[in-house]
C-alpha positions in Angstrom: -73.6 -74.2 -10.1 -77.1 -74.1 -11.9 -77.4 -70.2 -11.4 -74.6 -69.9 -14.2 -75.4 -69.6 -17.7 -73.4 -71.0 -20.3 -71.7 -68.9 -23.0 -70.1 -69.4 -26.5 -67.9 -67.3 -28.6 -68.8 -68.2 -32.2 -66.1 -66.3 -33.9 -66.9 -66.2 -37.8 -69.4 -69.1 -37.7 -72.6 -67.7 -36.5 -74.0 -64.1 -36.3 -77.2 -62.4 -35.5 -79.4 -63.2 -38.6 -76.8 -65.1 -40.3 -73.9 -67.3 -40.5 -70.3 -67.2 -41.7 -69.2 -67.5 -45.3 -67.1 -70.7 -46.4 -63.7 -69.1 -47.0 -62.1 -71.9 -45.2 -63.3 -75.4 -44.8 -66.2 -77.4 -46.3 -70.0 -77.0 -46.1 -69.9 -80.2 -44.2 -67.7 -78.6 -41.7 -69.9 -75.5 -41.3 -72.9 -77.7 -41.0 -71.2 -79.7 -38.2 -70.2 -76.4 -36.4 -73.9 -74.8 -36.8 -75.2 -78.3 -35.5 -73.1 -78.2 -32.5 -74.4 -74.6 -31.7 -78.0 -75.5 -32.2 -77.7 -78.2 -29.6 -76.5 -75.8 -26.8 -78.9 -75.1 -24.2 -81.6 -72.3 -24.9 -80.1 -70.1 -22.3 -76.6 -70.0 -23.7 -75.3 -66.7 -24.2 -74.0 -66.2 -27.7 -71.1 -63.8 -28.4 -70.5 -63.4 -32.3 -67.0 -62.4 -33.6 -68.5 -59.5 -35.7 -71.4 -57.2 -35.8 -73.4 -57.7 -39.0 -76.9 -57.5 -37.5 -78.2 -54.6 -39.6 -76.7 -55.6 -42.9 -77.8 -59.2 -42.3 -81.3 -57.9 -41.6 -81.4 -56.0 -44.9 -80.4 -59.0 -46.8 -83.1 -61.2 -45.1 -86.0 -58.6 -45.7 -84.7 -58.8 -49.5 -85.1 -62.5 -49.5 -88.4 -62.4 -47.5 -90.0 -59.0 -47.9 -93.3 -60.2 -46.7 -92.2 -61.5 -43.3 -93.9 -59.3 -40.7 -91.8 -60.4 -37.9 -88.6 -59.8 -39.6 -89.9 -56.4 -40.6 -90.5 -55.7 -36.9 -87.1 -57.1 -35.9 -85.4 -54.5 -38.5 -87.3 -51.6 -37.1 -85.9 -52.9 -33.6 -82.5 -53.0 -34.9 -82.6 -49.8 -36.6 -83.7 -48.2 -33.4 -81.0 -49.6 -31.3 -78.4 -48.8 -33.8 -79.6 -45.0 -33.8 -79.6 -44.7 -30.2 
């Protein structure tokens, strides 16, 4: 059915504004997993295994403090988390 959107449960591989750590497996395996995820259709719904958006956003701003788009996204995340 063309009206159905796909979905993926990414477990500990992919998160909003971040990806998993290499506790198990190799960097090559993580790269392969992320490559598979990046090849999914754009309308695929992504369900992460954990909610790290706010902490990942803080780290991202630390790494790229002049990124205006990222700063705006942090404001949106903070607003959503405070609701």
